[in-house]
PDB file of N, H, CA, C and O in Angstrom:
ATOM      1  N   MET A   1       0.799  -1.166   0.024  1.00  0.00           N
ATOM      2  CA  MET A   1      -0.025  -0.041   0.019  1.00  0.00           C
ATOM      3  C   MET A   1       0.876   1.227   0.004  1.00  0.00           C
ATOM      4  O   MET A   1       1.838   1.312   0.766  1.00  0.00           O
ATOM      5  N   GLY A   2       0.564   2.166  -0.837  1.00  0.00           N
ATOM      6  H   GLY A   2      -0.218   2.097  -1.457  1.00  0.00           H
ATOM      7  CA  GLY A   2       1.419   3.416  -1.039  1.00  0.00           C
ATOM      8  C   GLY A   2       1.102   4.459   0.064  1.00  0.00           C
ATOM      9  O   GLY A   2       0.106   4.374   0.782  1.00  0.00           O
ATOM     10  N   ASP A   3       2.043   5.473   0.145  1.00  0.00           N
ATOM     11  H   ASP A   3       2.852   5.542  -0.438  1.00  0.00           H
ATOM     12  CA  ASP A   3       1.840   6.538   1.134  1.00  0.00           C
ATOM     13  C   ASP A   3       0.752   7.480   0.567  1.00  0.00           C
ATOM     14  O   ASP A   3       0.370   7.398  -0.600  1.00  0.00           O
ATOM     15  N   HIS A   4       0.302   8.329   1.406  1.00  0.00           N
ATOM     16  H   HIS A   4       0.612   8.396   2.355  1.00  0.00           H
ATOM     17  CA  HIS A   4      -0.617   9.346   1.054  1.00  0.00           C
ATOM     18  C   HIS A   4       0.004  10.261  -0.002  1.00  0.00           C
ATOM     19  O   HIS A   4       1.202  10.532   0.066  1.00  0.00           O
ATOM     20  N   PRO A   5      -0.770  10.742  -0.970  1.00  0.00           N
ATOM     21  CA  PRO A   5      -0.244  11.558  -1.987  1.00  0.00           C
ATOM     22  C   PRO A   5       0.618  12.798  -1.523  1.00  0.00           C
ATOM     23  O   PRO A   5       1.610  13.171  -2.148  1.00  0.00           O
ATOM     24  N   VAL A   6       0.169  13.384  -0.409  1.00  0.00           N
ATOM     25  H   VAL A   6      -0.638  13.081   0.099  1.00  0.00           H
ATOM     26  CA  VAL A   6       0.939  14.472   0.057  1.00  0.00           C
ATOM     27  C   VAL A   6       2.286  14.086   0.553  1.00  0.00           C
ATOM     28  O   VAL A   6       3.268  14.815   0.410  1.00  0.00           O
ATOM     29  N   VAL A   7       2.318  12.883   1.162  1.00  0.00           N
ATOM     30  H   VAL A   7       1.521  12.291   1.279  1.00  0.00           H
ATOM     31  CA  VAL A   7       3.630  12.354   1.705  1.00  0.00           C
ATOM     32  C   VAL A   7       4.513  12.088   0.495  1.00  0.00           C
ATOM     33  O   VAL A   7       5.693  12.439   0.528  1.00  0.00           O
ATOM     34  N   ASN A   8       3.978  11.464  -0.609  1.00  0.00           N
ATOM     35  H   ASN A   8       3.019  11.179  -0.635  1.00  0.00           H
ATOM     36  CA  ASN A   8       4.817  11.288  -1.839  1.00  0.00           C
ATOM     37  C   ASN A   8       5.336  12.513  -2.388  1.00  0.00           C
ATOM     38  O   ASN A   8       6.483  12.576  -2.831  1.00  0.00           O
ATOM     39  N   LYS A   9       4.524  13.510  -2.379  1.00  0.00           N
ATOM     40  H   LYS A   9       3.592  13.458  -2.019  1.00  0.00           H
ATOM     41  CA  LYS A   9       4.959  14.806  -2.990  1.00  0.00           C
ATOM     42  C   LYS A   9       6.050  15.456  -2.200  1.00  0.00           C
ATOM     43  O   LYS A   9       6.969  16.044  -2.770  1.00  0.00           O
ATOM     44  N   ILE A  10       5.958  15.352  -0.770  1.00  0.00           N
ATOM     45  H   ILE A  10       5.212  14.874  -0.307  1.00  0.00           H
ATOM     46  CA  ILE A  10       6.987  15.930   0.146  1.00  0.00           C
ATOM     47  C   ILE A  10       8.248  15.067  -0.050  1.00  0.00           C
ATOM     48  O   ILE A  10       9.339  15.637  -0.006  1.00  0.00           O
ATOM     49  N   GLN A  11       8.190  13.762  -0.259  1.00  0.00           N
ATOM     50  H   GLN A  11       7.305  13.299  -0.295  1.00  0.00           H
ATOM     51  CA  GLN A  11       9.341  12.960  -0.461  1.00  0.00           C
ATOM     52  C   GLN A  11       9.988  13.318  -1.859  1.00  0.00           C
ATOM     53  O   GLN A  11      11.206  13.224  -2.010  1.00  0.00           O
ATOM     54  N   ARG A  12       9.215  13.697  -2.797  1.00  0.00           N
ATOM     55  H   ARG A  12       8.226  13.774  -2.674  1.00  0.00           H
ATOM     56  CA  ARG A  12       9.813  14.059  -4.121  1.00  0.00           C
ATOM     57  C   ARG A  12      10.406  15.530  -4.124  1.00  0.00           C
ATOM     58  O   ARG A  12      11.498  15.753  -4.648  1.00  0.00           O
ATOM     59  N   THR A  13       9.688  16.484  -3.548  1.00  0.00           N
ATOM     60  H   THR A  13       8.802  16.303  -3.122  1.00  0.00           H
ATOM     61  CA  THR A  13       9.988  17.902  -3.743  1.00  0.00           C
ATOM     62  C   THR A  13      10.507  18.557  -2.456  1.00  0.00           C
ATOM     63  O   THR A  13      11.070  19.651  -2.510  1.00  0.00           O
ATOM     64  N   GLY A  14      10.330  17.921  -1.333  1.00  0.00           N
ATOM     65  H   GLY A  14       9.872  17.032  -1.289  1.00  0.00           H
ATOM     66  CA  GLY A  14      10.775  18.508  -0.018  1.00  0.00           C
ATOM     67  C   GLY A  14       9.542  19.281   0.534  1.00  0.00           C
ATOM     68  O   GLY A  14       8.505  19.350  -0.127  1.00  0.00           O
ATOM     69  N   PHE A  15       9.670  19.850   1.732  1.00  0.00           N
ATOM     70  H   PHE A  15      10.512  19.795   2.269  1.00  0.00           H
ATOM     71  CA  PHE A  15       8.604  20.548   2.332  1.00  0.00           C
ATOM     72  C   PHE A  15       8.456  21.943   1.677  1.00  0.00           C
ATOM     73  O   PHE A  15       9.445  22.604   1.360  1.00  0.00           O
ATOM     74  N   PRO A  16       7.235  22.351   1.494  1.00  0.00           N
ATOM     75  CA  PRO A  16       7.040  23.678   0.859  1.00  0.00           C
ATOM     76  C   PRO A  16       7.261  24.773   1.848  1.00  0.00           C
ATOM     77  O   PRO A  16       7.063  24.587   3.048  1.00  0.00           O
ATOM     78  N   ASN A  17       7.682  25.947   1.347  1.00  0.00           N
ATOM     79  H   ASN A  17       7.843  26.098   0.371  1.00  0.00           H
ATOM     80  CA  ASN A  17       7.796  27.115   2.251  1.00  0.00           C
ATOM     81  C   ASN A  17       6.387  27.552   2.656  1.00  0.00           C
ATOM     82  O   ASN A  17       5.655  28.140   1.860  1.00  0.00           O
ATOM     83  N   MET A  18       6.012  27.252   3.929  1.00  0.00           N
ATOM     84  H   MET A  18       6.607  26.775   4.576  1.00  0.00           H
ATOM     85  CA  MET A  18       4.694  27.403   4.313  1.00  0.00           C
ATOM     86  C   MET A  18       4.227  28.877   4.363  1.00  0.00           C
ATOM     87  O   MET A  18       3.083  29.191   4.034  1.00  0.00           O
ATOM     88  N   VAL A  19       5.108  29.728   4.766  1.00  0.00           N
ATOM     89  H   VAL A  19       6.037  29.472   5.033  1.00  0.00           H
ATOM     90  CA  VAL A  19       4.728  31.190   4.850  1.00  0.00           C
ATOM     91  C   VAL A  19       5.934  31.928   4.440  1.00  0.00           C
ATOM     92  O   VAL A  19       7.051  31.644   4.872  1.00  0.00           O
ATOM     93  N   ALA A  20       5.701  32.874   3.607  1.00  0.00           N
ATOM     94  H   ALA A  20       4.793  33.105   3.256  1.00  0.00           H
ATOM     95  CA  ALA A  20       6.784  33.828   3.248  1.00  0.00           C
ATOM     96  C   ALA A  20       7.201  34.660   4.445  1.00  0.00           C
ATOM     97  O   ALA A  20       6.359  35.332   5.040  1.00  0.00           O
ATOM     98  N   GLN A  21       8.473  34.638   4.821  1.00  0.00           N
ATOM     99  H   GLN A  21       9.158  34.092   4.338  1.00  0.00           H
ATOM    100  CA  GLN A  21       8.884  35.359   6.084  1.00  0.00           C
ATOM    101  C   GLN A  21       9.126  36.858   5.738  1.00  0.00           C
ATOM    102  O   GLN A  21       9.861  37.140   4.792  1.00  0.00           O
ATOM    103  N   PRO A  22       8.531  37.813   6.474  1.00  0.00           N
ATOM    104  CA  PRO A  22       8.866  39.245   6.316  1.00  0.00           C
ATOM    105  C   PRO A  22      10.371  39.552   6.517  1.00  0.00           C
ATOM    106  O   PRO A  22      11.065  38.837   7.240  1.00  0.00           O
ATOM    107  N   GLU A  23      10.847  40.605   5.878  1.00  0.00           N
ATOM    108  H   GLU A  23      10.283  41.187   5.292  1.00  0.00           H
ATOM    109  CA  GLU A  23      12.264  41.003   5.995  1.00  0.00           C
ATOM    110  C   GLU A  23      12.589  41.448   7.345  1.00  0.00           C
ATOM    111  O   GLU A  23      11.892  42.328   7.850  1.00  0.00           O
ATOM    112  N   HIS A  24      13.577  40.936   7.993  1.00  0.00           N
ATOM    113  H   HIS A  24      14.143  40.222   7.582  1.00  0.00           H
ATOM    114  CA  HIS A  24      14.059  41.394   9.240  1.00  0.00           C
ATOM    115  C   HIS A  24      14.784  42.728   8.962  1.00  0.00           C
ATOM    116  O   HIS A  24      15.548  42.805   8.000  1.00  0.00           O
ATOM    117  N   THR A  25      14.564  43.802   9.794  1.00  0.00           N
ATOM    118  H   THR A  25      13.944  43.740  10.576  1.00  0.00           H
ATOM    119  CA  THR A  25      15.143  45.085   9.535  1.00  0.00           C
ATOM    120  C   THR A  25      15.950  45.606  10.752  1.00  0.00           C
ATOM    121  O   THR A  25      16.502  46.707  10.735  1.00  0.00           O
ATOM    122  N   GLY A  26      15.989  44.806  11.749  1.00  0.00           N
ATOM    123  H   GLY A  26      15.541  43.912  11.762  1.00  0.00           H
ATOM    124  CA  GLY A  26      16.747  45.247  12.891  1.00  0.00           C
ATOM    125  C   GLY A  26      16.076  44.877  14.264  1.00  0.00           C
ATOM    126  O   GLY A  26      15.112  44.113  14.317  1.00  0.00           O
ATOM    127  N   ILE A  27      16.628  45.450  15.349  1.00  0.00           N
ATOM    128  H   ILE A  27      17.411  46.071  15.306  1.00  0.00           H
ATOM    129  CA  ILE A  27      15.982  45.240  16.703  1.00  0.00           C
ATOM    130  C   ILE A  27      15.741  46.570  17.304  1.00  0.00           C
ATOM    131  O   ILE A  27      16.434  47.539  16.996  1.00  0.00           O
ATOM    132  N   ASP A  28      14.763  46.634  18.162  1.00  0.00           N
ATOM    133  H   ASP A  28      14.200  45.846  18.412  1.00  0.00           H
ATOM    134  CA  ASP A  28      14.425  47.958  18.837  1.00  0.00           C
ATOM    135  C   ASP A  28      15.145  47.983  20.180  1.00  0.00           C
ATOM    136  O   ASP A  28      15.872  47.048  20.515  1.00  0.00           O
ATOM    137  N   TYR A  29      14.948  49.029  20.935  1.00  0.00           N
ATOM    138  H   TYR A  29      14.357  49.789  20.663  1.00  0.00           H
ATOM    139  CA  TYR A  29      15.620  49.345  22.142  1.00  0.00           C
ATOM    140  C   TYR A  29      15.601  48.101  23.173  1.00  0.00           C
ATOM    141  O   TYR A  29      16.562  47.859  23.903  1.00  0.00           O
ATOM    142  N   PHE A  30      14.481  47.379  23.163  1.00  0.00           N
ATOM    143  H   PHE A  30      13.700  47.575  22.570  1.00  0.00           H
ATOM    144  CA  PHE A  30      14.292  46.214  24.106  1.00  0.00           C
ATOM    145  C   PHE A  30      14.786  44.912  23.484  1.00  0.00           C
ATOM    146  O   PHE A  30      14.670  43.845  24.088  1.00  0.00           O
ATOM    147  N   GLY A  31      15.345  45.006  22.255  1.00  0.00           N
ATOM    148  H   GLY A  31      15.439  45.873  21.764  1.00  0.00           H
ATOM    149  CA  GLY A  31      15.824  43.700  21.657  1.00  0.00           C
ATOM    150  C   GLY A  31      14.798  42.921  20.873  1.00  0.00           C
ATOM    151  O   GLY A  31      15.051  41.790  20.456  1.00  0.00           O
ATOM    152  N   THR A  32      13.609  43.536  20.664  1.00  0.00           N
ATOM    153  H   THR A  32      13.403  44.454  21.003  1.00  0.00           H
ATOM    154  CA  THR A  32      12.500  42.897  19.899  1.00  0.00           C
ATOM    155  C   THR A  32      12.829  43.177  18.440  1.00  0.00           C
ATOM    156  O   THR A  32      13.212  44.268  18.019  1.00  0.00           O
ATOM    157  N   GLU A  33      12.627  42.000  17.661  1.00  0.00           N
ATOM    158  H   GLU A  33      12.316  41.113  18.003  1.00  0.00           H
ATOM    159  CA  GLU A  33      12.951  42.013  16.291  1.00  0.00           C
ATOM    160  C   GLU A  33      12.005  42.921  15.626  1.00  0.00           C
ATOM    161  O   GLU A  33      10.819  42.915  15.957  1.00  0.00           O
ATOM    162  N   ILE A  34      12.509  43.795  14.599  1.00  0.00           N
ATOM    163  H   ILE A  34      13.473  43.799  14.330  1.00  0.00           H
ATOM    164  CA  ILE A  34      11.706  44.661  13.778  1.00  0.00           C
ATOM    165  C   ILE A  34      11.622  44.061  12.418  1.00  0.00           C
ATOM    166  O   ILE A  34      12.644  43.729  11.818  1.00  0.00           O
ATOM    167  N   LEU A  35      10.465  43.918  11.931  1.00  0.00           N
ATOM    168  H   LEU A  35       9.634  44.187  12.419  1.00  0.00           H
ATOM    169  CA  LEU A  35      10.153  43.306  10.629  1.00  0.00           C
ATOM    170  C   LEU A  35       9.723  44.360   9.629  1.00  0.00           C
ATOM    171  O   LEU A  35       9.197  45.391  10.048  1.00  0.00           O
ATOM    172  N   GLU A  36       9.905  44.176   8.394  1.00  0.00           N
ATOM    173  H   GLU A  36      10.332  43.339   8.054  1.00  0.00           H
ATOM    174  CA  GLU A  36       9.552  45.140   7.416  1.00  0.00           C
ATOM    175  C   GLU A  36       7.993  45.416   7.533  1.00  0.00           C
ATOM    176  O   GLU A  36       7.211  44.466   7.577  1.00  0.00           O
ATOM    177  N   GLY A  37       7.579  46.656   7.581  1.00  0.00           N
ATOM    178  H   GLY A  37       8.214  47.428   7.545  1.00  0.00           H
ATOM    179  CA  GLY A  37       6.155  47.013   7.747  1.00  0.00           C
ATOM    180  C   GLY A  37       5.822  47.318   9.144  1.00  0.00           C
ATOM    181  O   GLY A  37       4.722  47.829   9.358  1.00  0.00           O
ATOM    182  N   ASP A  38       6.626  47.073  10.143  1.00  0.00           N
ATOM    183  H   ASP A  38       7.519  46.658   9.969  1.00  0.00           H
ATOM    184  CA  ASP A  38       6.353  47.347  11.509  1.00  0.00           C
ATOM    185  C   ASP A  38       6.276  48.858  11.740  1.00  0.00           C
ATOM    186  O   ASP A  38       7.010  49.592  11.079  1.00  0.00           O
ATOM    187  N   ASP A  39       5.476  49.333  12.593  1.00  0.00           N
ATOM    188  H   ASP A  39       4.880  48.737  13.131  1.00  0.00           H
ATOM    189  CA  ASP A  39       5.451  50.779  12.991  1.00  0.00           C
ATOM    190  C   ASP A  39       6.606  50.956  14.088  1.00  0.00           C
ATOM    191  O   ASP A  39       6.733  50.207  15.056  1.00  0.00           O
ATOM    192  N   ILE A  40       7.382  51.988  13.819  1.00  0.00           N
ATOM    193  H   ILE A  40       7.280  52.596  13.032  1.00  0.00           H
ATOM    194  CA  ILE A  40       8.452  52.288  14.830  1.00  0.00           C
ATOM    195  C   ILE A  40       8.422  53.762  15.224  1.00  0.00           C
ATOM    196  O   ILE A  40       7.862  54.584  14.498  1.00  0.00           O
ATOM    197  N   VAL A  41       9.014  54.101  16.359  1.00  0.00           N
ATOM    198  H   VAL A  41       9.468  53.433  16.949  1.00  0.00           H
ATOM    199  CA  VAL A  41       9.157  55.417  16.842  1.00  0.00           C
ATOM    200  C   VAL A  41      10.612  55.673  16.991  1.00  0.00           C
ATOM    201  O   VAL A  41      11.279  54.834  17.597  1.00  0.00           O
ATOM    202  N   GLU A  42      11.195  56.764  16.495  1.00  0.00           N
ATOM    203  H   GLU A  42      10.652  57.445  16.002  1.00  0.00           H
ATOM    204  CA  GLU A  42      12.561  57.159  16.730  1.00  0.00           C
ATOM    205  C   GLU A  42      12.599  58.293  17.744  1.00  0.00           C
ATOM    206  O   GLU A  42      11.906  59.298  17.579  1.00  0.00           O
ATOM    207  N   TYR A  43      13.428  58.135  18.825  1.00  0.00           N
ATOM    208  H   TYR A  43      13.990  57.320  18.959  1.00  0.00           H
ATOM    209  CA  TYR A  43      13.599  59.181  19.759  1.00  0.00           C
ATOM    210  C   TYR A  43      15.137  59.175  20.205  1.00  0.00           C
ATOM    211  O   TYR A  43      15.684  58.160  20.635  1.00  0.00           O
ATOM    212  N   ASP A  44      15.714  60.289  20.075  1.00  0.00           N
ATOM    213  H   ASP A  44      15.269  61.113  19.726  1.00  0.00           H
ATOM    214  CA  ASP A  44      17.003  60.493  20.614  1.00  0.00           C
ATOM    215  C   ASP A  44      18.026  59.429  20.198  1.00  0.00           C
ATOM    216  O   ASP A  44      18.865  59.019  21.001  1.00  0.00           O
ATOM    217  N   GLY A  45      17.947  58.981  18.920  1.00  0.00           N
ATOM    218  H   GLY A  45      17.265  59.314  18.268  1.00  0.00           H
ATOM    219  CA  GLY A  45      18.842  57.983  18.428  1.00  0.00           C
ATOM    220  C   GLY A  45      18.331  56.587  18.719  1.00  0.00           C
ATOM    221  O   GLY A  45      18.924  55.643  18.196  1.00  0.00           O
ATOM    222  N   GLU A  46      17.311  56.369  19.487  1.00  0.00           N
ATOM    223  H   GLU A  46      16.829  57.136  19.912  1.00  0.00           H
ATOM    224  CA  GLU A  46      16.823  55.036  19.738  1.00  0.00           C
ATOM    225  C   GLU A  46      15.582  54.696  18.853  1.00  0.00           C
ATOM    226  O   GLU A  46      14.774  55.569  18.537  1.00  0.00           O
ATOM    227  N   ILE A  47      15.466  53.438  18.481  1.00  0.00           N
ATOM    228  H   ILE A  47      16.122  52.729  18.738  1.00  0.00           H
ATOM    229  CA  ILE A  47      14.354  52.971  17.694  1.00  0.00           C
ATOM    230  C   ILE A  47      13.476  52.109  18.664  1.00  0.00           C
ATOM    231  O   ILE A  47      14.002  51.267  19.392  1.00  0.00           O
ATOM    232  N   ILE A  48      12.213  52.324  18.659  1.00  0.00           N
ATOM    233  H   ILE A  48      11.786  53.008  18.068  1.00  0.00           H
ATOM    234  CA  ILE A  48      11.309  51.619  19.545  1.00  0.00           C
ATOM    235  C   ILE A  48      10.042  51.143  18.740  1.00  0.00           C
ATOM    236  O   ILE A  48       9.338  51.937  18.114  1.00  0.00           O
ATOM    237  N   LEU A  49       9.818  49.873  18.798  1.00  0.00           N
ATOM    238  H   LEU A  49      10.390  49.229  19.306  1.00  0.00           H
ATOM    239  CA  LEU A  49       8.582  49.376  18.191  1.00  0.00           C
ATOM    240  C   LEU A  49       7.420  50.110  18.732  1.00  0.00           C
ATOM    241  O   LEU A  49       7.364  50.349  19.938  1.00  0.00           O
ATOM    242  N   ARG A  50       6.467  50.491  17.900  1.00  0.00           N
ATOM    243  H   ARG A  50       6.512  50.297  16.920  1.00  0.00           H
ATOM    244  CA  ARG A  50       5.253  51.174  18.385  1.00  0.00           C
ATOM    245  C   ARG A  50       4.660  50.357  19.491  1.00  0.00           C
ATOM    246  O   ARG A  50       4.266  50.921  20.512  1.00  0.00           O
ATOM    247  N   ASP A  51       4.579  49.093  19.348  1.00  0.00           N
ATOM    248  H   ASP A  51       4.899  48.635  18.519  1.00  0.00           H
ATOM    249  CA  ASP A  51       4.032  48.090  20.406  1.00  0.00           C
ATOM    250  C   ASP A  51       4.743  48.235  21.714  1.00  0.00           C
ATOM    251  O   ASP A  51       4.170  47.926  22.759  1.00  0.00           O
ATOM    252  N   ASN A  52       6.035  48.719  21.699  1.00  0.00           N
ATOM    253  H   ASN A  52       6.499  48.971  20.850  1.00  0.00           H
ATOM    254  CA  ASN A  52       6.789  48.796  22.989  1.00  0.00           C
ATOM    255  C   ASN A  52       6.837  50.297  23.433  1.00  0.00           C
ATOM    256  O   ASN A  52       7.541  50.612  24.392  1.00  0.00           O
ATOM    257  N   LEU A  53       6.197  51.106  22.841  1.00  0.00           N
ATOM    258  H   LEU A  53       5.626  50.850  22.061  1.00  0.00           H
ATOM    259  CA  LEU A  53       6.251  52.570  23.147  1.00  0.00           C
ATOM    260  C   LEU A  53       5.839  52.871  24.638  1.00  0.00           C
ATOM    261  O   LEU A  53       6.548  53.575  25.358  1.00  0.00           O
ATOM    262  N   GLU A  54       4.711  52.329  25.048  1.00  0.00           N
ATOM    263  H   GLU A  54       4.136  51.757  24.463  1.00  0.00           H
ATOM    264  CA  GLU A  54       4.268  52.527  26.433  1.00  0.00           C
ATOM    265  C   GLU A  54       5.295  52.004  27.409  1.00  0.00           C
ATOM    266  O   GLU A  54       5.588  52.646  28.418  1.00  0.00           O
ATOM    267  N   ARG A  55       5.827  50.869  27.120  1.00  0.00           N
ATOM    268  H   ARG A  55       5.589  50.348  26.301  1.00  0.00           H
ATOM    269  CA  ARG A  55       6.867  50.244  27.982  1.00  0.00           C
ATOM    270  C   ARG A  55       8.077  51.238  28.050  1.00  0.00           C
ATOM    271  O   ARG A  55       8.588  51.517  29.134  1.00  0.00           O
ATOM    272  N   TYR A  56       8.509  51.748  26.908  1.00  0.00           N
ATOM    273  H   TYR A  56       8.094  51.522  26.027  1.00  0.00           H
ATOM    274  CA  TYR A  56       9.656  52.698  26.888  1.00  0.00           C
ATOM    275  C   TYR A  56       9.323  53.904  27.693  1.00  0.00           C
ATOM    276  O   TYR A  56      10.153  54.322  28.500  1.00  0.00           O
ATOM    277  N   LEU A  57       8.179  54.498  27.540  1.00  0.00           N
ATOM    278  H   LEU A  57       7.504  54.159  26.885  1.00  0.00           H
ATOM    279  CA  LEU A  57       7.792  55.700  28.272  1.00  0.00           C
ATOM    280  C   LEU A  57       7.821  55.411  29.757  1.00  0.00           C
ATOM    281  O   LEU A  57       8.326  56.220  30.536  1.00  0.00           O
ATOM    282  N   THR A  58       7.264  54.215  30.181  1.00  0.00           N
ATOM    283  H   THR A  58       6.855  53.558  29.548  1.00  0.00           H
ATOM    284  CA  THR A  58       7.165  53.872  31.625  1.00  0.00           C
ATOM    285  C   THR A  58       8.508  53.482  32.214  1.00  0.00           C
ATOM    286  O   THR A  58       8.836  53.954  33.302  1.00  0.00           O
ATOM    287  N   GLU A  59       9.330  52.616  31.535  1.00  0.00           N
ATOM    288  H   GLU A  59       9.063  52.232  30.651  1.00  0.00           H
ATOM    289  CA  GLU A  59      10.477  52.087  32.137  1.00  0.00           C
ATOM    290  C   GLU A  59      11.763  52.996  31.946  1.00  0.00           C
ATOM    291  O   GLU A  59      12.652  53.058  32.796  1.00  0.00           O
ATOM    292  N   VAL A  60      11.779  53.678  30.780  1.00  0.00           N
ATOM    293  H   VAL A  60      11.057  53.628  30.089  1.00  0.00           H
ATOM    294  CA  VAL A  60      12.986  54.438  30.551  1.00  0.00           C
ATOM    295  C   VAL A  60      12.793  55.869  30.799  1.00  0.00           C
ATOM    296  O   VAL A  60      13.669  56.523  31.363  1.00  0.00           O
ATOM    297  N   MET A  61      11.641  56.412  30.389  1.00  0.00           N
ATOM    298  H   MET A  61      10.929  55.880  29.930  1.00  0.00           H
ATOM    299  CA  MET A  61      11.377  57.830  30.561  1.00  0.00           C
ATOM    300  C   MET A  61      10.596  58.168  31.893  1.00  0.00           C
ATOM    301  O   MET A  61      10.364  59.326  32.242  1.00  0.00           O
ATOM    302  N   GLU A  62      10.213  57.049  32.603  1.00  0.00           N
ATOM    303  H   GLU A  62      10.401  56.109  32.319  1.00  0.00           H
ATOM    304  CA  GLU A  62       9.554  57.180  33.847  1.00  0.00           C
ATOM    305  C   GLU A  62       8.188  57.903  33.920  1.00  0.00           C
ATOM    306  O   GLU A  62       7.822  58.513  34.925  1.00  0.00           O
ATOM    307  N   PHE A  63       7.488  57.797  32.829  1.00  0.00           N
ATOM    308  H   PHE A  63       7.785  57.302  32.013  1.00  0.00           H
ATOM    309  CA  PHE A  63       6.123  58.344  32.666  1.00  0.00           C
ATOM    310  C   PHE A  63       5.300  57.534  33.543  1.00  0.00           C
ATOM    311  O   PHE A  63       5.556  56.338  33.684  1.00  0.00           O
ATOM    312  N   GLU A  64       4.238  58.143  34.200  1.00  0.00           N
ATOM    313  H   GLU A  64       4.030  59.114  34.085  1.00  0.00           H
ATOM    314  CA  GLU A  64       3.249  57.426  34.974  1.00  0.00           C
ATOM    315  C   GLU A  64       1.909  57.600  34.272  1.00  0.00           C
ATOM    316  O   GLU A  64       1.412  58.713  34.101  1.00  0.00           O
ATOM    317  N   PHE A  65       1.346  56.474  33.874  1.00  0.00           N
ATOM    318  H   PHE A  65       1.751  55.570  34.013  1.00  0.00           H
ATOM    319  CA  PHE A  65       0.009  56.441  33.291  1.00  0.00           C
ATOM    320  C   PHE A  65      -1.021  56.293  34.378  1.00  0.00           C
ATOM    321  O   PHE A  65      -0.943  55.392  35.214  1.00  0.00           O
ATOM    322  N   LYS A  66      -2.017  57.216  34.358  1.00  0.00           N
ATOM    323  H   LYS A  66      -2.080  57.947  33.680  1.00  0.00           H
ATOM    324  CA  LYS A  66      -3.036  57.209  35.324  1.00  0.00           C
ATOM    325  C   LYS A  66      -4.394  57.399  34.734  1.00  0.00           C
ATOM    326  O   LYS A  66      -4.472  57.806  33.574  1.00  0.00           O
ATOM    327  N   THR A  67      -5.441  57.148  35.405  1.00  0.00           N
ATOM    328  H   THR A  67      -5.377  56.818  36.347  1.00  0.00           H
ATOM    329  CA  THR A  67      -6.805  57.458  35.049  1.00  0.00           C
ATOM    330  C   THR A  67      -7.137  58.704  35.618  1.00  0.00           C
ATOM    331  O   THR A  67      -6.843  58.915  36.794  1.00  0.00           O
ATOM    332  N   ALA A  68      -7.782  59.665  34.857  1.00  0.00           N
ATOM    333  H   ALA A  68      -8.022  59.494  33.901  1.00  0.00           H
ATOM    334  CA  ALA A  68      -8.264  60.907  35.399  1.00  0.00           C
ATOM    335  C   ALA A  68      -9.498  60.729  36.201  1.00  0.00           C
ATOM    336  O   ALA A  68     -10.034  61.701  36.733  1.00  0.00           O
TER     337      ALA A  68
END
């Protein structure tokens, strides 16, 4: 009995590239990988991912976020 057709194809051609990987463009202040298309903020020579901006403001700039 033969293997499943998908198994046969993988054996012949190898595993397909499942997802095209976005281009790596560097790392931000916290060491988080920056990928092509990511939103970034530049401040005083530092690059911060937009997703890490509140963390940067809190941990580095010592901002305090409060509710009015």
